[in-house]
N, C-alpha and C positions, 0 to 999 in steps of 0.2 A: 504494500500500500504506500504509494508515493508520498502522500501527505504526512504519514507517520514517520517515514524515513527522513523526510526533509526536516521535520521537527526535531528528531534525534540529532541530526547533523548540526542544527542551529543551536539547540538548547541542552543537549545531552552532555554530560561530563564523564570522561573516562578516568577511572581511579585505579591504582594498583590493586592486584588481586582479582582481575577480571570483573570489576564492578563498573556498571554503567549507570550513572545517576541520571534519572529522568524525573526527579521529584518536583521540578517546576511545572510539569504539565501532565504527568501520568499517575504517580503514586504517592503524592503528598498534597500538592496543589493540583487540581484536576481541570483540564481544559475540556469543558463539556461540549463545545462545538467539535473538537477532535474526537471525543468519545462518540458523538452522534454519527460521525462518518465511519468510525470503527464498527459501531453497531449495525449500520447499513451494510457494511462490507461482510460482516459475519452472517447477516441474513442472506445476502447474495450467495455466499459460499456454501451455506447449509440449507438453502431453500428446498432442496430435494429430500430433506430428512423430516420425519414426523416428530419433531421436537415438541414436548409439552412441558418441559422444565429446564431451567438453567441451573447448574451446580457450580459453585466456586468455593473459595476458602477466604477467611478473613485474613488480612484486611484489604490489601491492595486490589484484589480481584473484584471486590464488591461493586465499586463504582462502574467499572466497564461492564460487568454482568448486568447491572440494573438498566443501564442505558441500552444495551443490546436487547434486553428482554422486551422492551416496548416494541421492537420491530417484529418479534416473534409472538407477541401478545401472550406471554407465559410468565409464571412466577419464577422468582430466584430463590434458591435455597443455598445458604452458605454454611460450610463447616466451621464450627467454632473451635477456638484453640484452648478453651477452658470450660470445664463444667460449671454451670451457674445455677442458682436456685430457681431461675425462671425456666429452666429446661426440665420438664416433668416427664416421667415415663421412660420407656426404653430408648436406647440410642445405639446407632452404629458408631464404632470408633476404630481409629487406626493411628499409627505413629508416623509422623512426618519429620524429616530432617530439613531444616531451612538452610539453603545455601547462603542467604544474606545474613541471617542472624547467628549461624553456626550453633543452632540449638535444635533439640528434638522436642516436638510437641505431640501431645495426644490431641487429636481433633475428633469432634463428634458431630453427628447429625441426628436429630430426633427421628425415630422410626415412623412417626406420623407424617413426615414431610417427604419421604421418598419410598417408593414401593415398586413391585414388579410390573405395575402398569405404566411406569414412567419411562419415557424416552428422553434422555438427558443430553444436553450440550454442556460440556465442561468449558468454562472460560476462566482464564487467568491472565495476569499482566506479564509475567516473565516465565520462561522455560530455560533452565540451566541444566541441572542434573536430573530433573524429572521426578524428584522425590514427592513433591506436592501433588503432581498429577497421578502418580502411582497410588498415593493415598486416597485421592478422590475416586479413582477407578475402583479401588478396593471397596470403598464404601458403597458405590453404585452396585458392584457385584454382590456384596453382602445383602443388599436390599432386593436383588433380583432385577434391578433396573437395567435397561439397555443403554449403553453409551453410544449415541449416534455420531458423535464427533467431539473434537477438542479444538477450541479457538484460543489462540495465544496472541497477545499484542506483540511482544518482542521475544524472539528465540535467540539464544546464544548458540549459533550453529557449530561453534568450535568446542562445545561441551557435549556430553553424551546423551542428554535428555531426549532430544528430538529423535535420535536413532533408536533409543530404547522404546519410546512410545510407538514409533512407526513399525518397529519389529514386532510389536504386540498385535499388529494387524488393525490398529485403530486409525481412523482418519484424523489427521492433524493438519490444521491450517494456521500458519503463523503469518501475521500481517507484515512483520519485518524480521528477517533472519540476518543477524550480525555474524559475519564470517570471521572478522578479526577486529581487535581494538588495540590501540597503542597509548598507554598512559603518558608516555614521554612527550608526544606531540598532540595527543588528544584526538587522533584520527579514528574513525569508525568506517569499516568497509562492509557492505552488505553482500549477501550471497549472489545477488544479481549484478554485482559489480559497481553499484551506485556508491559514491563516496564524496 
């Protein structure tokens, strides 16, 4: 998606340790016009799938998932990273290791919000090593739900996550695939050669 790639080149910041900071428009401060365009693109990419629910994980995926959901006219369910008193009843849970935070979280989804009748589109902001996605896929599988596809804003193509997910036989669509980043000069090169 050209608009997202242009924004990454303009406002993204490359940091040591394979970190791409996009907090000025994607995952701290959110550019809703950009999110709207991403939502339209996810709808275009997955228009052939019978999606009745979008699944994501807190926190950075929620904004993108909610904006995309309006184009599918479906609800969003997000996996929570902590049990709270306002989650009652049984839950599906799995452990997820965060690349960004270098922490392992137990994430949960209430069983009343995902079931075998659901055809889910998983949406998230970043794909690096694939741990969050594997956790969400595990939750969907536990519920008997069908994963119709996975939509990612930014995939780090030089890390293993994309290959892992694609090798699982799942349809993965990333709006921008970063092929390489250089923290010394701040350059970002996309898989399609745009830089």
